[in-house]
C-alpha positions in Angstrom: 12.5 6.5 -42.4 11.7 4.7 -45.5 14.3 3.3 -47.9 15.2 5.1 -51.1 14.5 1.9 -53.0 13.2 -1.6 -52.3 15.3 -3.4 -55.0 18.9 -2.2 -55.4 21.4 -3.8 -57.8 25.1 -3.3 -57.3 27.8 -4.0 -59.8 30.8 -5.6 -58.0 34.3 -6.3 -59.3 36.2 -6.1 -56.0 37.8 -2.8 -56.8 37.9 0.0 -54.2 35.2 1.8 -56.3 33.0 -1.2 -56.2 33.5 -1.6 -52.4 32.4 2.1 -52.0 29.3 1.4 -54.2 28.5 -1.7 -52.0 28.8 0.4 -48.9 26.6 3.1 -50.3 23.9 0.6 -51.2 24.1 -0.7 -47.7 23.7 2.9 -46.4 20.6 3.3 -48.6 19.0 0.0 -47.7 16.1 0.2 -45.3 13.5 -2.1 -44.0 12.2 -4.3 -46.8 15.1 -3.5 -49.2 16.9 -6.3 -50.9 20.4 -5.7 -52.4 21.4 -7.9 -55.3 25.1 -8.0 -56.1 26.2 -8.8 -59.6 29.7 -10.0 -60.5 30.4 -10.5 -64.2 33.0 -12.8 -65.7 34.0 -11.6 -69.3 33.1 -13.9 -72.1 36.0 -15.5 -74.0 34.1 -15.2 -77.3 33.3 -12.1 -79.2 29.8 -10.6 -79.2 27.4 -12.7 -81.2 28.5 -16.0 -79.8 27.1 -17.7 -76.6 28.8 -16.2 -73.6 31.4 -18.6 -72.1 33.8 -17.5 -69.3 37.2 -18.8 -68.5 37.0 -21.0 -65.4 39.4 -18.8 -63.6 37.2 -15.8 -64.2 34.2 -17.7 -63.1 35.9 -18.7 -59.9 37.0 -15.1 -59.3 33.4 -13.9 -59.8 32.1 -16.5 -57.3 34.8 -15.4 -54.8 33.8 -11.7 -55.3 30.2 -12.5 -54.7 31.0 -14.3 -51.4 33.1 -11.3 -50.3 30.3 -8.9 -51.1 27.7 -11.1 -49.4 29.8 -11.2 -46.2 30.3 -7.5 -46.3 26.5 -6.9 -46.5 25.6 -9.5 -44.0 27.8 -7.8 -41.4 25.7 -4.7 -42.0 22.5 -6.8 -41.7 21.4 -6.1 -45.2 19.4 -8.8 -47.0 21.5 -9.8 -50.0 21.1 -11.9 -53.1 23.9 -12.6 -55.6 23.9 -13.0 -59.4 26.9 -14.3 -61.3 26.8 -13.5 -65.0 29.0 -13.9 -68.1 29.4 -11.2 -70.7 30.0 -7.5 -70.8 29.7 -6.0 -67.3 27.5 -3.0 -68.0 25.1 -5.0 -70.1 24.8 -7.7 -67.5 24.2 -5.3 -64.7 21.5 -3.6 -66.6 19.9 -6.9 -67.7 19.9 -8.1 -64.1 18.3 -4.8 -62.9 15.6 -5.1 -65.6 14.9 -8.8 -64.8 14.5 -7.9 -61.1 12.5 -4.7 -61.6 15.2 -2.8 -59.7 14.5 0.7 -58.4 18.2 1.7 -58.3 21.5 0.5 -59.7 24.6 1.5 -57.7 28.0 1.4 -59.4 31.5 2.7 -58.6 33.7 4.7 -60.9 37.5 4.5 -61.1 37.9 7.8 -63.0 40.4 6.3 -65.5 42.3 8.7 -67.7 40.6 10.3 -70.7 42.2 7.9 -73.2 40.9 4.9 -71.4 37.4 6.4 -71.2 37.4 7.4 -74.9 38.6 4.0 -76.2 37.0 1.6 -73.8 34.2 3.6 -72.3 33.4 2.9 -68.6 31.1 0.5 -67.1 29.4 3.2 -65.0 28.8 5.4 -68.1 27.4 2.5 -70.0 25.1 1.5 -67.1 24.0 5.2 -66.8 23.1 5.4 -70.5 21.3 2.0 -70.7 19.5 1.5 -67.4 15.7 1.8 -67.2 15.9 2.7 -63.5 17.8 5.3 -61.5 21.5 4.9 -61.3 23.9 6.2 -58.6 27.5 6.5 -59.5 29.7 6.5 -56.4 33.2 8.1 -56.5 
């Protein structure tokens, strides 16, 4: 059986939703598939300035990537990691574009309506901005 995609990008923040997305990407990975996990540290500056992350956020992103790598290696899935600084959805899409990804997999937390209206959700932003297919895992 062939894989659904040869290049899969997964947004990973360590949440239960992100863990489910990572597991789904592993389920979809077949022979020749590479999964790239992206963890994003938020920039301490507003948009328009060079992105710089708080050192604690950078360390957390690095730790999350190690966690995700270990989880995928246990499932024998070839994995690459990308650490980024900025707005999560934009960086996930940018990484997918750079890699020529076939699929982005993200989790959703299903926050309340007010949170979604005011902040938007990473999964919704990825869905609207990605150039490739997007799978949103509940």
